[in-house]
Structures are given as structure tokens and as C-alpha cells.
mmCIF file as Biopython writes it, N, C-alpha, C and O atoms, coordinates in Angstrom:
data_model
#
loop_
_atom_site.group_PDB
_atom_site.id
_atom_site.type_symbol
_atom_site.label_atom_id
_atom_site.label_alt_id
_atom_site.label_comp_id
_atom_site.label_asym_id
_atom_site.label_entity_id
_atom_site.label_seq_id
_atom_site.pdbx_PDB_ins_code
_atom_site.Cartn_x
_atom_site.Cartn_y
_atom_site.Cartn_z
_atom_site.occupancy
_atom_site.B_iso_or_equiv
_atom_site.auth_seq_id
_atom_site.auth_asym_id
_atom_site.pdbx_PDB_model_num
ATOM 1   N N  . UNK A ? 1  ? 5.988  61.521 -64.074 1.0 0.0 1  A 1 
ATOM 2   C CA . UNK A ? 1  ? 5.805  62.225 -64.927 1.0 0.0 1  A 1 
ATOM 3   C C  . UNK A ? 1  ? 7.315  61.320 -66.070 1.0 0.0 1  A 1 
ATOM 4   O O  . UNK A ? 1  ? 8.531  61.352 -65.882 1.0 0.0 1  A 1 
ATOM 5   N N  . UNK A ? 2  ? 6.579  60.686 -67.079 1.0 0.0 2  A 1 
ATOM 6   C CA . UNK A ? 2  ? 7.621  60.747 -67.971 1.0 0.0 2  A 1 
ATOM 7   C C  . UNK A ? 2  ? 7.769  61.553 -68.804 1.0 0.0 2  A 1 
ATOM 8   O O  . UNK A ? 2  ? 7.241  62.630 -68.530 1.0 0.0 2  A 1 
ATOM 9   N N  . UNK A ? 3  ? 8.656  61.463 -70.439 1.0 0.0 3  A 1 
ATOM 10  C CA . UNK A ? 3  ? 9.279  62.127 -70.533 1.0 0.0 3  A 1 
ATOM 11  C C  . UNK A ? 3  ? 8.357  62.766 -72.250 1.0 0.0 3  A 1 
ATOM 12  O O  . UNK A ? 3  ? 8.401  63.719 -73.028 1.0 0.0 3  A 1 
ATOM 13  N N  . UNK A ? 4  ? 7.608  61.459 -72.048 1.0 0.0 4  A 1 
ATOM 14  C CA . UNK A ? 4  ? 6.250  62.090 -73.393 1.0 0.0 4  A 1 
ATOM 15  C C  . UNK A ? 4  ? 5.144  63.068 -72.379 1.0 0.0 4  A 1 
ATOM 16  O O  . UNK A ? 4  ? 4.392  63.901 -72.886 1.0 0.0 4  A 1 
ATOM 17  N N  . UNK A ? 5  ? 5.187  62.877 -71.314 1.0 0.0 5  A 1 
ATOM 18  C CA . UNK A ? 5  ? 4.626  64.137 -70.548 1.0 0.0 5  A 1 
ATOM 19  C C  . UNK A ? 5  ? 4.593  64.899 -70.553 1.0 0.0 5  A 1 
ATOM 20  O O  . UNK A ? 5  ? 3.626  65.639 -70.733 1.0 0.0 5  A 1 
ATOM 21  N N  . UNK A ? 6  ? 6.036  65.209 -70.281 1.0 0.0 6  A 1 
ATOM 22  C CA . UNK A ? 6  ? 7.144  66.699 -70.201 1.0 0.0 6  A 1 
ATOM 23  C C  . UNK A ? 6  ? 6.971  66.997 -71.300 1.0 0.0 6  A 1 
ATOM 24  O O  . UNK A ? 6  ? 7.232  68.198 -71.236 1.0 0.0 6  A 1 
ATOM 25  N N  . UNK A ? 7  ? 6.703  66.793 -72.365 1.0 0.0 7  A 1 
ATOM 26  C CA . UNK A ? 7  ? 6.465  67.691 -73.991 1.0 0.0 7  A 1 
ATOM 27  C C  . UNK A ? 7  ? 5.310  67.722 -74.142 1.0 0.0 7  A 1 
ATOM 28  O O  . UNK A ? 7  ? 5.130  68.592 -74.995 1.0 0.0 7  A 1 
ATOM 29  N N  . UNK A ? 8  ? 4.144  67.214 -73.778 1.0 0.0 8  A 1 
ATOM 30  C CA . UNK A ? 8  ? 3.143  67.603 -74.406 1.0 0.0 8  A 1 
ATOM 31  C C  . UNK A ? 8  ? 2.694  68.951 -73.884 1.0 0.0 8  A 1 
ATOM 32  O O  . UNK A ? 8  ? 2.287  69.947 -74.483 1.0 0.0 8  A 1 
ATOM 33  N N  . UNK A ? 9  ? 3.004  68.539 -71.771 1.0 0.0 9  A 1 
ATOM 34  C CA . UNK A ? 9  ? 3.385  69.786 -71.065 1.0 0.0 9  A 1 
ATOM 35  C C  . UNK A ? 9  ? 3.972  70.441 -71.349 1.0 0.0 9  A 1 
ATOM 36  O O  . UNK A ? 9  ? 3.371  71.514 -71.296 1.0 0.0 9  A 1 
ATOM 37  N N  . UNK A ? 10 ? 5.423  70.634 -71.858 1.0 0.0 10 A 1 
ATOM 38  C CA . UNK A ? 10 ? 6.095  71.937 -72.663 1.0 0.0 10 A 1 
ATOM 39  C C  . UNK A ? 10 ? 5.113  72.439 -74.025 1.0 0.0 10 A 1 
ATOM 40  O O  . UNK A ? 10 ? 4.858  73.635 -74.168 1.0 0.0 10 A 1 
ATOM 41  N N  . UNK A ? 11 ? 4.693  71.590 -74.819 1.0 0.0 11 A 1 
ATOM 42  C CA . UNK A ? 11 ? 4.008  72.111 -75.701 1.0 0.0 11 A 1 
ATOM 43  C C  . UNK A ? 11 ? 2.955  73.535 -75.335 1.0 0.0 11 A 1 
ATOM 44  O O  . UNK A ? 11 ? 2.914  74.699 -75.732 1.0 0.0 11 A 1 
ATOM 45  N N  . UNK A ? 12 ? 2.009  72.527 -74.157 1.0 0.0 12 A 1 
ATOM 46  C CA . UNK A ? 12 ? 0.244  73.326 -73.985 1.0 0.0 12 A 1 
ATOM 47  C C  . UNK A ? 12 ? 0.971  74.913 -73.604 1.0 0.0 12 A 1 
ATOM 48  O O  . UNK A ? 12 ? 0.666  76.038 -74.000 1.0 0.0 12 A 1 
ATOM 49  N N  . UNK A ? 13 ? 1.869  74.521 -72.821 1.0 0.0 13 A 1 
ATOM 50  C CA . UNK A ? 13 ? 3.314  76.192 -72.033 1.0 0.0 13 A 1 
ATOM 51  C C  . UNK A ? 13 ? 3.274  76.871 -73.161 1.0 0.0 13 A 1 
ATOM 52  O O  . UNK A ? 13 ? 2.822  78.017 -73.164 1.0 0.0 13 A 1 
ATOM 53  N N  . UNK A ? 14 ? 3.843  76.142 -74.549 1.0 0.0 14 A 1 
ATOM 54  C CA . UNK A ? 14 ? 3.778  77.209 -75.404 1.0 0.0 14 A 1 
ATOM 55  C C  . UNK A ? 14 ? 3.124  77.508 -76.112 1.0 0.0 14 A 1 
ATOM 56  O O  . UNK A ? 14 ? 3.316  78.658 -76.509 1.0 0.0 14 A 1 
ATOM 57  N N  . UNK A ? 15 ? 2.023  76.790 -76.707 1.0 0.0 15 A 1 
ATOM 58  C CA . UNK A ? 15 ? 0.702  77.804 -77.409 1.0 0.0 15 A 1 
ATOM 59  C C  . UNK A ? 15 ? 0.468  78.375 -76.377 1.0 0.0 15 A 1 
ATOM 60  O O  . UNK A ? 15 ? 0.359  79.577 -76.621 1.0 0.0 15 A 1 
ATOM 61  N N  . UNK A ? 16 ? 0.278  78.084 -74.964 1.0 0.0 16 A 1 
ATOM 62  C CA . UNK A ? 16 ? -0.952 78.856 -74.585 1.0 0.0 16 A 1 
ATOM 63  C C  . UNK A ? 16 ? -0.056 80.355 -74.126 1.0 0.0 16 A 1 
ATOM 64  O O  . UNK A ? 16 ? -0.642 81.436 -74.080 1.0 0.0 16 A 1 
ATOM 65  N N  . UNK A ? 17 ? 1.314  80.221 -73.832 1.0 0.0 17 A 1 
ATOM 66  C CA . UNK A ? 17 ? 1.923  82.078 -74.942 1.0 0.0 17 A 1 
ATOM 67  C C  . UNK A ? 17 ? 1.633  82.305 -75.631 1.0 0.0 17 A 1 
ATOM 68  O O  . UNK A ? 17 ? 1.274  83.472 -75.787 1.0 0.0 17 A 1 
ATOM 69  N N  . UNK A ? 18 ? 1.543  81.388 -76.620 1.0 0.0 18 A 1 
ATOM 70  C CA . UNK A ? 18 ? 1.683  81.822 -78.273 1.0 0.0 18 A 1 
ATOM 71  C C  . UNK A ? 18 ? 0.336  83.072 -78.119 1.0 0.0 18 A 1 
ATOM 72  O O  . UNK A ? 18 ? 0.407  84.296 -78.235 1.0 0.0 18 A 1 
ATOM 73  N N  . UNK A ? 19 ? -0.733 82.274 -77.848 1.0 0.0 19 A 1 
ATOM 74  C CA . UNK A ? 19 ? -2.218 81.960 -78.225 1.0 0.0 19 A 1 
ATOM 75  C C  . UNK A ? 19 ? -2.834 83.423 -77.209 1.0 0.0 19 A 1 
ATOM 76  O O  . UNK A ? 19 ? -3.732 84.210 -77.510 1.0 0.0 19 A 1 
ATOM 77  N N  . UNK A ? 20 ? -1.962 83.392 -75.946 1.0 0.0 20 A 1 
ATOM 78  C CA . UNK A ? 20 ? -1.528 84.703 -75.516 1.0 0.0 20 A 1 
ATOM 79  C C  . UNK A ? 20 ? -1.532 85.989 -75.386 1.0 0.0 20 A 1 
ATOM 80  O O  . UNK A ? 20 ? -2.015 86.919 -74.741 1.0 0.0 20 A 1 
ATOM 81  N N  . UNK A ? 21 ? -0.733 85.682 -76.331 1.0 0.0 21 A 1 
ATOM 82  C CA . UNK A ? 21 ? 0.621  87.272 -76.723 1.0 0.0 21 A 1 
ATOM 83  C C  . UNK A ? 21 ? -1.429 87.394 -78.211 1.0 0.0 21 A 1 
ATOM 84  O O  . UNK A ? 21 ? -2.258 88.303 -78.251 1.0 0.0 21 A 1 
ATOM 85  N N  . UNK A ? 22 ? -1.394 86.270 -78.918 1.0 0.0 22 A 1 
ATOM 86  C CA . UNK A ? 22 ? -2.373 86.802 -79.867 1.0 0.0 22 A 1 
ATOM 87  C C  . UNK A ? 22 ? -3.438 87.833 -79.250 1.0 0.0 22 A 1 
ATOM 88  O O  . UNK A ? 22 ? -3.906 88.795 -79.860 1.0 0.0 22 A 1 
ATOM 89  N N  . UNK A ? 23 ? -3.746 87.450 -77.887 1.0 0.0 23 A 1 
ATOM 90  C CA . UNK A ? 23 ? -5.261 87.812 -77.613 1.0 0.0 23 A 1 
ATOM 91  C C  . UNK A ? 23 ? -5.280 89.399 -77.083 1.0 0.0 23 A 1 
ATOM 92  O O  . UNK A ? 23 ? -6.079 90.327 -77.211 1.0 0.0 23 A 1 
ATOM 93  N N  . UNK A ? 24 ? -3.632 89.186 -76.240 1.0 0.0 24 A 1 
ATOM 94  C CA . UNK A ? 24 ? -3.481 91.219 -75.853 1.0 0.0 24 A 1 
ATOM 95  C C  . UNK A ? 24 ? -3.187 91.203 -77.464 1.0 0.0 24 A 1 
ATOM 96  O O  . UNK A ? 24 ? -4.280 90.707 -77.738 1.0 0.0 24 A 1 
ATOM 97  N N  . UNK A ? 25 ? -2.684 91.329 -78.498 1.0 0.0 25 A 1 
ATOM 98  C CA . UNK A ? 25 ? -2.405 92.053 -79.490 1.0 0.0 25 A 1 
ATOM 99  C C  . UNK A ? 25 ? -3.693 92.704 -79.438 1.0 0.0 25 A 1 
ATOM 100 O O  . UNK A ? 25 ? -3.822 93.921 -79.568 1.0 0.0 25 A 1 
ATOM 101 N N  . UNK A ? 26 ? -4.741 91.816 -79.231 1.0 0.0 26 A 1 
ATOM 102 C CA . UNK A ? 26 ? -6.156 91.727 -80.167 1.0 0.0 26 A 1 
ATOM 103 C C  . UNK A ? 26 ? -7.019 93.063 -79.252 1.0 0.0 26 A 1 
ATOM 104 O O  . UNK A ? 26 ? -8.026 93.703 -79.556 1.0 0.0 26 A 1 
ATOM 105 N N  . UNK A ? 27 ? -6.549 93.095 -78.616 1.0 0.0 27 A 1 
ATOM 106 C CA . UNK A ? 27 ? -6.951 94.059 -76.844 1.0 0.0 27 A 1 
ATOM 107 C C  . UNK A ? 27 ? -6.484 95.090 -77.176 1.0 0.0 27 A 1 
ATOM 108 O O  . UNK A ? 27 ? -7.314 95.935 -77.511 1.0 0.0 27 A 1 
ATOM 109 N N  . UNK A ? 28 ? -4.754 95.564 -77.250 1.0 0.0 28 A 1 
ATOM 110 C CA . UNK A ? 28 ? -4.160 96.406 -77.601 1.0 0.0 28 A 1 
ATOM 111 C C  . UNK A ? 28 ? -4.638 97.282 -78.872 1.0 0.0 28 A 1 
ATOM 112 O O  . UNK A ? 28 ? -4.487 98.477 -79.126 1.0 0.0 28 A 1 
ATOM 113 N N  . UNK A ? 29 ? -5.306 96.179 -79.611 1.0 0.0 29 A 1 
ATOM 114 C CA . UNK A ? 29 ? -5.884 97.128 -80.873 1.0 0.0 29 A 1 
ATOM 115 C C  . UNK A ? 29 ? -4.570 96.639 -81.829 1.0 0.0 29 A 1 
ATOM 116 O O  . UNK A ? 29 ? -5.008 96.623 -82.979 1.0 0.0 29 A 1 
ATOM 117 N N  . UNK A ? 30 ? -2.748 96.120 -81.841 1.0 0.0 30 A 1 
ATOM 118 C CA . UNK A ? 30 ? -2.355 96.315 -82.780 1.0 0.0 30 A 1 
ATOM 119 C C  . UNK A ? 30 ? -3.096 95.021 -83.512 1.0 0.0 30 A 1 
ATOM 120 O O  . UNK A ? 30 ? -3.992 94.258 -83.153 1.0 0.0 30 A 1 
ATOM 121 N N  . UNK A ? 31 ? -2.231 95.155 -84.797 1.0 0.0 31 A 1 
ATOM 122 C CA . UNK A ? 31 ? -2.281 94.442 -86.934 1.0 0.0 31 A 1 
ATOM 123 C C  . UNK A ? 31 ? -1.954 93.453 -86.063 1.0 0.0 31 A 1 
ATOM 124 O O  . UNK A ? 31 ? -1.052 93.738 -85.274 1.0 0.0 31 A 1 
ATOM 125 N N  . UNK A ? 32 ? -2.462 92.308 -85.981 1.0 0.0 32 A 1 
ATOM 126 C CA . UNK A ? 32 ? -2.049 90.632 -86.078 1.0 0.0 32 A 1 
ATOM 127 C C  . UNK A ? 32 ? -0.536 89.964 -86.786 1.0 0.0 32 A 1 
ATOM 128 O O  . UNK A ? 32 ? -0.664 88.816 -87.212 1.0 0.0 32 A 1 
ATOM 129 N N  . UNK A ? 33 ? 0.130  90.267 -86.857 1.0 0.0 33 A 1 
ATOM 130 C CA . UNK A ? 33 ? 1.746  88.893 -87.825 1.0 0.0 33 A 1 
ATOM 131 C C  . UNK A ? 33 ? 3.097  88.659 -86.993 1.0 0.0 33 A 1 
ATOM 132 O O  . UNK A ? 33 ? 3.649  89.038 -85.960 1.0 0.0 33 A 1 
ATOM 133 N N  . UNK A ? 34 ? 3.162  88.359 -87.372 1.0 0.0 34 A 1 
ATOM 134 C CA . UNK A ? 34 ? 4.245  86.513 -86.842 1.0 0.0 34 A 1 
ATOM 135 C C  . UNK A ? 34 ? 5.123  87.836 -86.143 1.0 0.0 34 A 1 
ATOM 136 O O  . UNK A ? 34 ? 5.321  87.635 -84.944 1.0 0.0 34 A 1 
ATOM 137 N N  . UNK A ? 35 ? 5.599  88.940 -86.567 1.0 0.0 35 A 1 
ATOM 138 C CA . UNK A ? 35 ? 6.219  89.873 -85.989 1.0 0.0 35 A 1 
ATOM 139 C C  . UNK A ? 35 ? 5.888  90.937 -84.989 1.0 0.0 35 A 1 
ATOM 140 O O  . UNK A ? 35 ? 6.732  91.599 -84.385 1.0 0.0 35 A 1 
ATOM 141 N N  . UNK A ? 36 ? 4.790  91.030 -84.884 1.0 0.0 36 A 1 
ATOM 142 C CA . UNK A ? 36 ? 4.553  91.752 -83.865 1.0 0.0 36 A 1 
ATOM 143 C C  . UNK A ? 36 ? 4.326  90.488 -82.514 1.0 0.0 36 A 1 
ATOM 144 O O  . UNK A ? 36 ? 4.773  90.755 -81.399 1.0 0.0 36 A 1 
ATOM 145 N N  . UNK A ? 37 ? 3.700  89.321 -82.732 1.0 0.0 37 A 1 
ATOM 146 C CA . UNK A ? 37 ? 3.374  87.986 -81.480 1.0 0.0 37 A 1 
ATOM 147 C C  . UNK A ? 37 ? 5.252  87.882 -81.098 1.0 0.0 37 A 1 
ATOM 148 O O  . UNK A ? 37 ? 5.833  87.953 -80.015 1.0 0.0 37 A 1 
ATOM 149 N N  . UNK A ? 38 ? 5.840  87.670 -82.644 1.0 0.0 38 A 1 
ATOM 150 C CA . UNK A ? 38 ? 8.007  87.631 -81.194 1.0 0.0 38 A 1 
ATOM 151 C C  . UNK A ? 38 ? 7.406  88.513 -80.674 1.0 0.0 38 A 1 
ATOM 152 O O  . UNK A ? 38 ? 6.264  88.455 -80.218 1.0 0.0 38 A 1 
ATOM 153 N N  . UNK A ? 39 ? 8.178  89.482 -80.698 1.0 0.0 39 A 1 
ATOM 154 C CA . UNK A ? 39 ? 8.068  91.457 -80.311 1.0 0.0 39 A 1 
ATOM 155 C C  . UNK A ? 39 ? 7.321  91.265 -78.885 1.0 0.0 39 A 1 
ATOM 156 O O  . UNK A ? 39 ? 8.074  91.467 -77.933 1.0 0.0 39 A 1 
ATOM 157 N N  . UNK A ? 40 ? 6.160  90.958 -78.592 1.0 0.0 40 A 1 
ATOM 158 C CA . UNK A ? 40 ? 5.131  90.812 -77.745 1.0 0.0 40 A 1 
ATOM 159 C C  . UNK A ? 40 ? 5.597  89.541 -76.496 1.0 0.0 40 A 1 
ATOM 160 O O  . UNK A ? 40 ? 5.464  89.677 -75.280 1.0 0.0 40 A 1 
ATOM 161 N N  . UNK A ? 41 ? 6.233  88.170 -77.308 1.0 0.0 41 A 1 
ATOM 162 C CA . UNK A ? 41 ? 6.430  87.423 -76.984 1.0 0.0 41 A 1 
ATOM 163 C C  . UNK A ? 41 ? 7.711  87.857 -75.696 1.0 0.0 41 A 1 
ATOM 164 O O  . UNK A ? 41 ? 7.515  87.985 -74.488 1.0 0.0 41 A 1 
ATOM 165 N N  . UNK A ? 42 ? 9.243  88.040 -76.589 1.0 0.0 42 A 1 
ATOM 166 C CA . UNK A ? 42 ? 10.343 88.382 -76.546 1.0 0.0 42 A 1 
ATOM 167 C C  . UNK A ? 42 ? 9.692  89.729 -75.164 1.0 0.0 42 A 1 
ATOM 168 O O  . UNK A ? 42 ? 9.971  89.325 -74.035 1.0 0.0 42 A 1 
ATOM 169 N N  . UNK A ? 43 ? 9.205  90.634 -75.162 1.0 0.0 43 A 1 
ATOM 170 C CA . UNK A ? 43 ? 9.174  91.610 -74.515 1.0 0.0 43 A 1 
ATOM 171 C C  . UNK A ? 43 ? 8.460  90.723 -73.121 1.0 0.0 43 A 1 
ATOM 172 O O  . UNK A ? 43 ? 8.796  91.129 -72.008 1.0 0.0 43 A 1 
ATOM 173 N N  . UNK A ? 44 ? 7.772  89.877 -73.176 1.0 0.0 44 A 1 
ATOM 174 C CA . UNK A ? 44 ? 7.308  89.450 -72.255 1.0 0.0 44 A 1 
ATOM 175 C C  . UNK A ? 44 ? 8.329  88.439 -71.272 1.0 0.0 44 A 1 
ATOM 176 O O  . UNK A ? 44 ? 8.125  88.239 -70.075 1.0 0.0 44 A 1 
ATOM 177 N N  . UNK A ? 45 ? 9.927  87.625 -72.389 1.0 0.0 45 A 1 
ATOM 178 C CA . UNK A ? 45 ? 10.712 87.484 -71.851 1.0 0.0 45 A 1 
ATOM 179 C C  . UNK A ? 45 ? 11.228 88.071 -70.906 1.0 0.0 45 A 1 
ATOM 180 O O  . UNK A ? 45 ? 11.167 87.735 -69.724 1.0 0.0 45 A 1 
ATOM 181 N N  . UNK A ? 46 ? 12.027 89.416 -71.571 1.0 0.0 46 A 1 
ATOM 182 C CA . UNK A ? 46 ? 12.455 90.240 -70.485 1.0 0.0 46 A 1 
ATOM 183 C C  . UNK A ? 46 ? 11.510 90.519 -68.891 1.0 0.0 46 A 1 
ATOM 184 O O  . UNK A ? 46 ? 11.809 90.893 -67.758 1.0 0.0 46 A 1 
ATOM 185 N N  . UNK A ? 47 ? 10.830 90.287 -69.275 1.0 0.0 47 A 1 
ATOM 186 C CA . UNK A ? 47 ? 9.820  91.124 -68.054 1.0 0.0 47 A 1 
ATOM 187 C C  . UNK A ? 47 ? 9.913  90.252 -66.868 1.0 0.0 47 A 1 
ATOM 188 O O  . UNK A ? 47 ? 10.168 90.781 -65.786 1.0 0.0 47 A 1 
ATOM 189 N N  . UNK A ? 48 ? 9.622  88.164 -66.991 1.0 0.0 48 A 1 
ATOM 190 C CA . UNK A ? 48 ? 9.648  87.335 -66.081 1.0 0.0 48 A 1 
ATOM 191 C C  . UNK A ? 48 ? 10.996 87.777 -65.927 1.0 0.0 48 A 1 
ATOM 192 O O  . UNK A ? 48 ? 11.806 88.528 -66.468 1.0 0.0 48 A 1 
ATOM 193 N N  . UNK A ? 49 ? 10.818 86.401 -64.228 1.0 0.0 49 A 1 
ATOM 194 C CA . UNK A ? 49 ? 11.537 86.892 -63.686 1.0 0.0 49 A 1 
ATOM 195 C C  . UNK A ? 49 ? 11.980 84.997 -63.581 1.0 0.0 49 A 1 
ATOM 196 O O  . UNK A ? 49 ? 13.047 84.626 -63.092 1.0 0.0 49 A 1 
ATOM 197 N N  . UNK A ? 50 ? 11.202 84.274 -63.994 1.0 0.0 50 A 1 
ATOM 198 C CA . UNK A ? 50 ? 11.215 82.838 -63.379 1.0 0.0 50 A 1 
ATOM 199 C C  . UNK A ? 50 ? 12.426 82.354 -64.708 1.0 0.0 50 A 1 
ATOM 200 O O  . UNK A ? 50 ? 11.731 82.088 -65.688 1.0 0.0 50 A 1 
ATOM 201 N N  . UNK A ? 51 ? 13.604 82.200 -64.988 1.0 0.0 51 A 1 
ATOM 202 C CA . UNK A ? 51 ? 14.137 80.737 -65.499 1.0 0.0 51 A 1 
ATOM 203 C C  . UNK A ? 51 ? 12.844 80.007 -66.530 1.0 0.0 51 A 1 
ATOM 204 O O  . UNK A ? 51 ? 12.281 80.209 -67.606 1.0 0.0 51 A 1 
ATOM 205 N N  . UNK A ? 52 ? 12.837 79.321 -65.712 1.0 0.0 52 A 1 
ATOM 206 C CA . UNK A ? 52 ? 12.340 77.799 -67.302 1.0 0.0 52 A 1 
ATOM 207 C C  . UNK A ? 52 ? 10.813 79.024 -67.456 1.0 0.0 52 A 1 
ATOM 208 O O  . UNK A ? 52 ? 10.958 79.276 -68.652 1.0 0.0 52 A 1 
ATOM 209 N N  . UNK A ? 53 ? 10.282 79.379 -67.276 1.0 0.0 53 A 1 
ATOM 210 C CA . UNK A ? 53 ? 9.018  80.495 -68.021 1.0 0.0 53 A 1 
ATOM 211 C C  . UNK A ? 53 ? 9.658  81.340 -68.764 1.0 0.0 53 A 1 
ATOM 212 O O  . UNK A ? 53 ? 9.146  81.716 -69.819 1.0 0.0 53 A 1 
ATOM 213 N N  . UNK A ? 54 ? 10.827 81.776 -68.380 1.0 0.0 54 A 1 
ATOM 214 C CA . UNK A ? 54 ? 11.946 82.470 -70.302 1.0 0.0 54 A 1 
ATOM 215 C C  . UNK A ? 54 ? 11.851 81.732 -71.244 1.0 0.0 54 A 1 
ATOM 216 O O  . UNK A ? 54 ? 11.311 82.044 -72.305 1.0 0.0 54 A 1 
ATOM 217 N N  . UNK A ? 55 ? 12.393 80.583 -70.975 1.0 0.0 55 A 1 
ATOM 218 C CA . UNK A ? 55 ? 13.004 79.354 -71.836 1.0 0.0 55 A 1 
ATOM 219 C C  . UNK A ? 55 ? 11.427 78.760 -72.417 1.0 0.0 55 A 1 
ATOM 220 O O  . UNK A ? 55 ? 11.451 77.784 -73.166 1.0 0.0 55 A 1 
ATOM 221 N N  . UNK A ? 56 ? 10.538 79.171 -72.172 1.0 0.0 56 A 1 
ATOM 222 C CA . UNK A ? 56 ? 9.243  78.882 -72.900 1.0 0.0 56 A 1 
ATOM 223 C C  . UNK A ? 56 ? 9.113  79.871 -73.775 1.0 0.0 56 A 1 
ATOM 224 O O  . UNK A ? 56 ? 9.438  79.535 -74.914 1.0 0.0 56 A 1 
ATOM 225 N N  . UNK A ? 57 ? 8.770  80.930 -73.663 1.0 0.0 57 A 1 
ATOM 226 C CA . UNK A ? 57 ? 8.695  81.863 -73.721 1.0 0.0 57 A 1 
ATOM 227 C C  . UNK A ? 57 ? 9.877  82.122 -75.176 1.0 0.0 57 A 1 
ATOM 228 O O  . UNK A ? 57 ? 9.432  82.174 -76.323 1.0 0.0 57 A 1 
ATOM 229 N N  . UNK A ? 58 ? 11.033 82.230 -74.943 1.0 0.0 58 A 1 
ATOM 230 C CA . UNK A ? 58 ? 11.931 81.677 -75.408 1.0 0.0 58 A 1 
ATOM 231 C C  . UNK A ? 58 ? 11.294 80.566 -76.956 1.0 0.0 58 A 1 
ATOM 232 O O  . UNK A ? 58 ? 10.585 81.058 -77.834 1.0 0.0 58 A 1 
ATOM 233 N N  . UNK A ? 59 ? 11.519 79.827 -76.962 1.0 0.0 59 A 1 
ATOM 234 C CA . UNK A ? 59 ? 11.137 78.459 -77.428 1.0 0.0 59 A 1 
ATOM 235 C C  . UNK A ? 59 ? 9.370  79.208 -78.097 1.0 0.0 59 A 1 
ATOM 236 O O  . UNK A ? 59 ? 9.248  79.291 -79.319 1.0 0.0 59 A 1 
ATOM 237 N N  . UNK A ? 60 ? 8.645  79.493 -77.540 1.0 0.0 60 A 1 
ATOM 238 C CA . UNK A ? 60 ? 7.636  80.234 -78.003 1.0 0.0 60 A 1 
ATOM 239 C C  . UNK A ? 60 ? 7.979  81.731 -79.160 1.0 0.0 60 A 1 
ATOM 240 O O  . UNK A ? 60 ? 7.427  81.405 -80.211 1.0 0.0 60 A 1 
ATOM 241 N N  . UNK A ? 61 ? 8.334  82.504 -79.271 1.0 0.0 61 A 1 
ATOM 242 C CA . UNK A ? 61 ? 8.901  82.720 -79.861 1.0 0.0 61 A 1 
ATOM 243 C C  . UNK A ? 61 ? 9.607  82.557 -80.427 1.0 0.0 61 A 1 
ATOM 244 O O  . UNK A ? 61 ? 9.737  83.626 -81.024 1.0 0.0 61 A 1 
ATOM 245 N N  . UNK A ? 62 ? 10.537 81.704 -80.887 1.0 0.0 62 A 1 
ATOM 246 C CA . UNK A ? 62 ? 11.409 81.273 -81.919 1.0 0.0 62 A 1 
ATOM 247 C C  . UNK A ? 62 ? 10.726 80.375 -82.855 1.0 0.0 62 A 1 
ATOM 248 O O  . UNK A ? 62 ? 10.893 80.494 -84.068 1.0 0.0 62 A 1 
ATOM 249 N N  . UNK A ? 63 ? 10.018 79.544 -82.379 1.0 0.0 63 A 1 
ATOM 250 C CA . UNK A ? 63 ? 8.450  78.684 -83.084 1.0 0.0 63 A 1 
ATOM 251 C C  . UNK A ? 63 ? 8.006  79.869 -84.327 1.0 0.0 63 A 1 
ATOM 252 O O  . UNK A ? 63 ? 8.477  80.068 -85.447 1.0 0.0 63 A 1 
ATOM 253 N N  . UNK A ? 64 ? 6.929  80.508 -83.596 1.0 0.0 64 A 1 
ATOM 254 C CA . UNK A ? 64 ? 6.626  81.634 -84.267 1.0 0.0 64 A 1 
ATOM 255 C C  . UNK A ? 64 ? 6.934  82.385 -85.037 1.0 0.0 64 A 1 
ATOM 256 O O  . UNK A ? 64 ? 6.124  82.980 -85.748 1.0 0.0 64 A 1 
ATOM 257 N N  . UNK A ? 65 ? 8.412  82.569 -85.093 1.0 0.0 65 A 1 
ATOM 258 C CA . UNK A ? 65 ? 9.409  83.573 -85.738 1.0 0.0 65 A 1 
ATOM 259 C C  . UNK A ? 65 ? 9.865  82.244 -87.789 1.0 0.0 65 A 1 
ATOM 260 O O  . UNK A ? 65 ? 9.899  82.430 -89.005 1.0 0.0 65 A 1 
ATOM 261 N N  . UNK A ? 66 ? 10.087 81.038 -86.733 1.0 0.0 66 A 1 
ATOM 262 C CA . UNK A ? 66 ? 9.871  79.960 -88.378 1.0 0.0 66 A 1 
ATOM 263 C C  . UNK A ? 66 ? 8.605  79.591 -88.810 1.0 0.0 66 A 1 
ATOM 264 O O  . UNK A ? 66 ? 8.201  78.854 -89.710 1.0 0.0 66 A 1 
ATOM 265 N N  . UNK A ? 67 ? 8.108  80.231 -88.015 1.0 0.0 67 A 1 
ATOM 266 C CA . UNK A ? 67 ? 6.654  79.692 -88.966 1.0 0.0 67 A 1 
ATOM 267 C C  . UNK A ? 67 ? 5.976  77.704 -88.800 1.0 0.0 67 A 1 
ATOM 268 O O  . UNK A ? 67 ? 5.148  77.134 -89.509 1.0 0.0 67 A 1 
ATOM 269 N N  . UNK A ? 68 ? 6.957  77.031 -87.299 1.0 0.0 68 A 1 
ATOM 270 C CA . UNK A ? 68 ? 6.773  75.561 -87.486 1.0 0.0 68 A 1 
ATOM 271 C C  . UNK A ? 68 ? 5.295  75.503 -86.338 1.0 0.0 68 A 1 
ATOM 272 O O  . UNK A ? 68 ? 4.719  74.436 -86.126 1.0 0.0 68 A 1 
#
């Protein structure tokens, strides 16, 4: 697996986490906003034990928070 494939996989994981956070907010009846998505991602980051997963969630929250 070369570096380009790793970056593509990382981007896919980040997109999946952001999408999952949005779905969870919809199910919970929360108004979708950038802050709500970031809060959801940060809460999940605190709950998971895997360091790599925590990093993906941190990067996803940063991406949503900055609007990139």
C-alpha cells in the first residue's frame, strides 16, 4: 500500500465519521450545525479507546470546525 492509498483511506475514514455524526444527530433530533457535528465527533473521540481512531476523529472534527 503506497502513500497515496493511505491518504485515500484516511480521507474515506474521515468522511465516514463525519457522515456518521450527522446521521446520529438526525436520529437524535438535534439541529445540524458545524458546532453540533464537532461536539459529536469530540464526544466519540473521548469514548473510543483506539489511538488511531482517536486521531481520525480529531482530524475530522478539525476539518469540520475549520470548514475545509
